[in-house]
N, C-alpha and C positions, 0 to 999 in steps of 0.2 A: 091423649093429645094427638092430633093428626100429625103424620110424618113431616109434612111440609113446614108446619109450625115448629116442630122440634129442630129441624135443620136450621131455620132462621135464628132460633135462640142459640144454637151451638155456634153459629158463625159470629153472632154478636159477642158471645163470651170470649171467643178466640181473639177478635179484634180488640176487645177491652184489655185482655191480658197483654197483647202485643204493645198497645199504647202505654200500658203501665211499665212494661220492661224497657221501652225506648226512653221514657221519661227518667227511669231509674238510671239508665246508662248515661244520659246527658247530665243528670245531677251528679253522678259519680265523677264524670270527667271534669265538670266544673269545680267540684269539691277538690279534685286532685290539683287543679290549677291554683286554687286558693292556698294549698299547702306548699306549692313550689315557690321558690324565691330566686332572685337574681342578685348577684353581688358585683360590685365594681371590679372590672377586670375579666369577667366571664365572657367567653366567646359565644355569641348567639347566632344560631342558624335558623332563619325563619322566613316565611313567605310574606311578600308585600300584600297588605290587605287594603291599602288605600294610598292614593297619591294626591297630596294637597298642593297649594300654591308654593309654599316654601318648605314643606316637610314631607317625608315619606314615612308611612306607618307600617310597622312590621309586627307580625305575631311572634311574641317572645316565648310562647308555650306556657305563659302564666296568665292570670286574669288581667294583668296590666300590659297594654301594648307598648312597644318601643317606638321611639321617634328619632329619626336621623335627618339632619338638615339636607335638603334637596341638593344644594350647591355642592355638597361633598361627593355626590354620586354622578355629577355631570361628566361627559367625556370631553375630549380635547376641543371638539367643535361646539361645546356648550349645550349639547342635547342630553336627554336622560335615556340611557340605553336599556331601561327596565320598564316593566309593566306589571300590573296586578297579577299575582300568582307566581312571579319570579322569586327565587330563593336567594337571600343575601346572607353573607357571613360578616358580622359586625361585633364590635366590642362594647360592653356596657361601661360608660365613662361616668355615669351618674345615676344613682338609684335613690329616689326620694319618694315620699308618700304620694302614690297616685301617678308617678312619672318615672319612666326609664329612658334615659338619654343614651343613644347609640352613636357609634362613630367607627369609621374605617381605621382610624388611629388618632391619638391625641396630637393636635397640631402645635401645642405650646402656647396658644393664645390665652388659655385660661390662667396662665401665671403659675405662681409658686404651688398653690394647693393642688392644682390639676396635675402638675408634673410630679409632685410628691406622691399623689395617688397612683400615677402611672408607674412610678418606681416600686412602690409597695405591692401593687397588684400585678406587676409584669405586663402592663398594657403597652403596646407599641406606640411610639411617638413619631411624628413626622418631622424630619429635619432636612435642612439644605446644607450641603457641603460648601462652606464659605471659602476656605483657604487651606493651604498646606502649612504645617508647622513641624517642629522637631518631633519625629517619631510617630506622626499621625496627621489627623485632620481637625480643623476647627469647624464645628457643626452648629448651625443656628436652629434653635427650637423656638420658633417665634422670635421673641426678643431676648431669649436666654442663649448664652454661649455654652457649648459643650465640647468635650474632647473625645475623639474616636481614635484609639491606637490603630496603626496601619494594619496590624495583624487581625483586627476585628472588623475590618471594612468588607472583607469578602471571604468566601470559603477557599478560594484559590489564592496563590501568591500574587500580590499586587506588583506587577512589573512596571506599570506606568501610573503612579499616583495622580498625576495631573489630569488624567482622563476622568476622574471622579469629581473634580472641582466644578461647581455649578449645578450638579445633579441633586435631585431630591429623593430621599429614601426613607424607609421606616427603620427605626432603631428601638432597642430596648435600653432603658436607663439602668446601668449596672451599679453606679455609685451616685449618691445624691447627698452631698455634704455641705457644711457651712451655709445652711439656709439657701441652698441652690446656687451658691457661688462656685462650687466645684462639682461639675456634673460630668460623668463619664458614660459614654454610650457604646453599644455594640450592634452592628448590623449582622455580624456573623452568627450570633446566637439565634436570631430570627431565621436566617437562611438554613442553619443546621436543623432547626425544627421542621422547616418545610421540606428539606432534603430527606430527613428521616421518614417523614410521612410518605413522600413520593417513592422513596426506595422500598418501603414496605409494600406498597401497592404494586410497584414494578416487579419485584421478586415474586410476588404472589402469582402473577400471570406469566412470567418468563419460563420457558422450557427449552431444553436442548433441541436444536434444529430450527429454532426461530430465526428469521432473517429480518434485521432491523437496520435503520440508518443511525450513524453516529458521526462524531467529529474527532479528527486526529488531534490529540493534545500534546503528545511528546514522542520523540523518536529516540530509540536506543539502538546500540549495535545489534541487539538480539531481536528487535521487533518494534512495533508501534503500539502506543496506548491510545485507545479510542473511548471517548466519553459517550455513553449511551443515553443517559439523562444526567442532569446536574447532580454531581456527587457519586455517580456510578460509572466506573471505568472497567474496561476489559483489555486484554493483551492479544494482539495479533502477532504470533511468532513470525520471525523472518521467513520461515519455510511456508507460511500461509499467506504471504503478501500477494502472490500471483503464481500462475502456472510457469512463468519464466523464472529462471534462476536469479535470485536477488542477492548481491554481495553487500550492499549498503542500503538500508531502508530509505535514506535520504535521496536515493536515485529515483524512487518511484512515488514518494509521498512527502508532504510538508505539513507542519502544524497548521490547523485550521481547515484542512481538506475535509469535505463531506464524503463519507464512504458508506457502502452497504456491506454489512458483515453478517456472518452466520454464527450462531452460538454453538460451540463445540463441547463445552463442559462448564460446570459450575461446582466449586468446592468451597465450603465455609472457610472464612478467614480466621485469623488468630483472635480478632476482637469480635464481640457480639454484634450481629447485624452486618458484618462484613462478608463479602463473597468474592472469591477469585474466579473470574470469568475468562475462559479462553475463547478466542474468536478466530474467524477465517474470512479473508476477503476473496481468496481464489475459489472457494467452494460456493460462492454465490453465482458463479458462471460455470458453464459446462466444461468438462475436461476436453481439451482439444484433441487428445489422443483417441477419444471415442469416435471421431469422424475423420481421422487422418487419412484413411484409405479413399475417402471421397474427394480429397484435394490433392493428393500426391500419388504418383505412379513411379515404378522402377524405370529408370531411363530419363526421367524429367531433369532438366537443367534449371536450377533455381538459385536465387541469391540469398545469402545468409550472413549473419554477424558472428564472428569468432567470439565466444564467451570465455574460454579458458584454454590453456595449453597444458599438456601432460607429456611425460616422457615418451608415450606411445602414440601421440597424435594430438589433434586439436578438435575441440567441441564447437560445433557451429549451430546456431539457432536459425532455423529456416522459417519459423513462424512463432509467435508468442506461445511459449510452452512446449514447442516441438524442437528438440535438440538432437543432433546427430553427431557421429564421430567420423572425422577424416583421419584414418590411420596414417602414420608417418610414411608408410610405403605407398600411399595413394596421393601424395602431395605433388609429385612431379615425375614425369618421364625423363625430363631433360637434364636433371642433375641429382646427384646423390644427397639425400637429406639425412643429417645426423640428429639435428634438433629442430623441432617444428618452429621454435622461436626464430630460427634463421629465415623462415619464410613468412610467417604470420605473427600477429600479436592480438591480444584481446581488444575488441572494438573494430578490427578490420572487417570490411565487407568483401566477401569472396563469392565467386560462382562455383557451384558444386553440382555434380551429377549424383542422383539417387541410385545406389547400387542394390540396396536391400531394405525392406521394411518388415520389422517384427513387431506387430501390434500387441501381442500377448506380453512381451517383455519390454515394450515401449522403447524400442531401439531402432535407429536408422543408420545404415552404413552409407557414407558419402565419399565422393572422390573429387579431388581438385584436378588431378592429372588427366582424367577422362575428358574434362572440358577443353583442355588445350590440345588434346589429340595425341595419339601414340606415334611418335616419330619413327618407330620401327616398322610401321605398317607398309612403308614403301621402300625399305632397305634393299630387298631383293632386286628391285628394278633400278635402283640408283647406284649400288656398289657391287663389284664383282672382282674375282681374283685377277691380279695382274694390273688393276687400275691404279694409276699414279695420281695421288691427291696431296694437297697441302693441308696440314692439320695444326691444331693448337695444343701445345703442351698443357696438361692439366696438373699432374703431380708425378713426382719420382718415387718409386718403391724399390725395394731390394732386388726384386725380380724383373724390373723393367720400368717403362714409362707409360702412364696412361695419357692418351691423347684424345682430342675431341674432333670428330669429323664434322659435326654440326650439333646444335643444342639437343641433348638427349641421346646422341649416338657417340659412344666412346669406344675406343679400341686400345689394344695393348701392343706396345713395341717391346718385345722380350729383350732382356739384357744380352742373351746369347746372340741375338740378331744385331744388336748395337755394335758388338765387337767385330762383326763382319762388315761393318760400314767402311767406306773409304776414309772417313775422318771420325772415328768413334768419340774422340775427345770433344769435338765440337758439339755432338749430340748430348753427351753427358753433362756439359756445362750449361745447357739450356735451362731456362726458368719458366714457371707457369706463365702462360700468356704468349710465349715465343711461338713463332710459326716455323715448321720444319716440313720437308718433303718426305712422303712415305709411299710404299706400294702395298696395296691390299693383298694379303697372302691367304686369308681364310675368313669365310663368312658363315656363321652358324646362327640361322634365324631362330631356331627352337630355343637355344640356350641364350640368345641375345648376346653373342660374343663375336668380336671381330679382332683378328690379329693382323699386324702390319709389319713390314720390314723397312729398313732404311731406304730412302729414295734418293740419296745423294749420288752424284755422278762426277766424273773427272772434269767435265765441262759444265761449270755452274751456269754459264750463259745460256746453254741449251735448256737447263732445268727451268730458268725463269721464263723461257719463251713459250712453255706449254700452258694450256688452259686446264686448271685442276678439275678433276672429276669427269673428264671425258677422254676416251681413247683417241677420238678424232682430233687431229691437230697436235698430237704429242711430238711429232717430228722424230729425229734420230734418237733423242733421249729416251723416248718411250720404247723404241725398238730395242735399244741397248738394254733397258731394264728387263724387257721380256726375254731377250736372249740370255741374259745373265741368270734369270730365274730358271729358264729351260735347261741351261747347262748344269746348274746346281742340282736340279731334280734328276738329271741323267747320271750325274756323278754319284 
């Protein structure tokens, strides 16, 4: 036989075998459909194969196609949001010879038998919340009245039961007694099933490091609970609410807020299917310390908010997440500070000078006194030995009296010098705030110390006539004071 004829015969043989195999496959598939069956209550997932005037036909996976009323699938505007090839999930509510009736849920229109089947086969029924009653809700299933306990209306605690009245939901019939005169329904059982399915899918894809959106559900002293999907919550610890220090979660969040969170960890819970999820809000944004050197320099004067006080100073936040310390010694040049609370309180806005930035340790040293200026800067030009001035008594000590020449400049009137005064008793009886005359006897700029002597004279009228702080215009009193000092030094 010629080669070309042999090739044609071989090709025809292959085609015949292929046709026979295809037919066998089709027959087997059809035979499998004949063996499959659908029962009332089964959930059917199938493609739309045809759309009629009043009905939609769905492939049930068996030799009998399912039929669902078209009106049950219409949207709020009365249109059909589906086309041939779309997949629907429906329940089988009736299975008879040659017919499978499908529905999104039993509406109750079918009466006693349909509701009883729905109860026995766990088919969802559609009901409208008609009114509130003791312990729950009255629900209308078509013409039938049913009771839904308040605990079975939602998976969450029902805070406002009145919000559910007038709404239509799907329910499961949990009790069907006295020929339908006593019907109890639950919406929560359906929601629990949906949540369990969604939770399983959610946990399958969730990994540490994911950033997702959630909703704040509850605030606690230690943090905030955030719902990631219905029935799945995680905790944002108070330390992870933001880069700024947070004392109370309610200061930065409230229930209902939408937030972006990062998954830090997942640990199985005590019950099967549960998962403890730790979350962070602050880690969804960059750490401000990473770029602190780009925004702040040593010597900058900035405004910040006092966040807390400590025995050694006050912490001041100069930017969200950037907190520095004003040491108690850096609070004022003008007065001695023993407690920082005497100067500032949490919440106060203050101006500070940046003295040092330590990026590696995330520390910034700040100064409040550098903003107001160092009053000692001009002391050498303003005060000198022999100068008569009027000062304000600050406080009495065993060794003398501290007096103020001006805010930030104090001096000591030694007890030994008080006794040499013309009227020492008058000086010793002074109180803080009283004004007295003195003469500057020593100025030590390096140690920031000034000592003074009594400036009283025999003629008080002459004392009142001089201008404090100046040699010029002191008159005879100034001369007498200088002469007395000169004589003392010679002696």
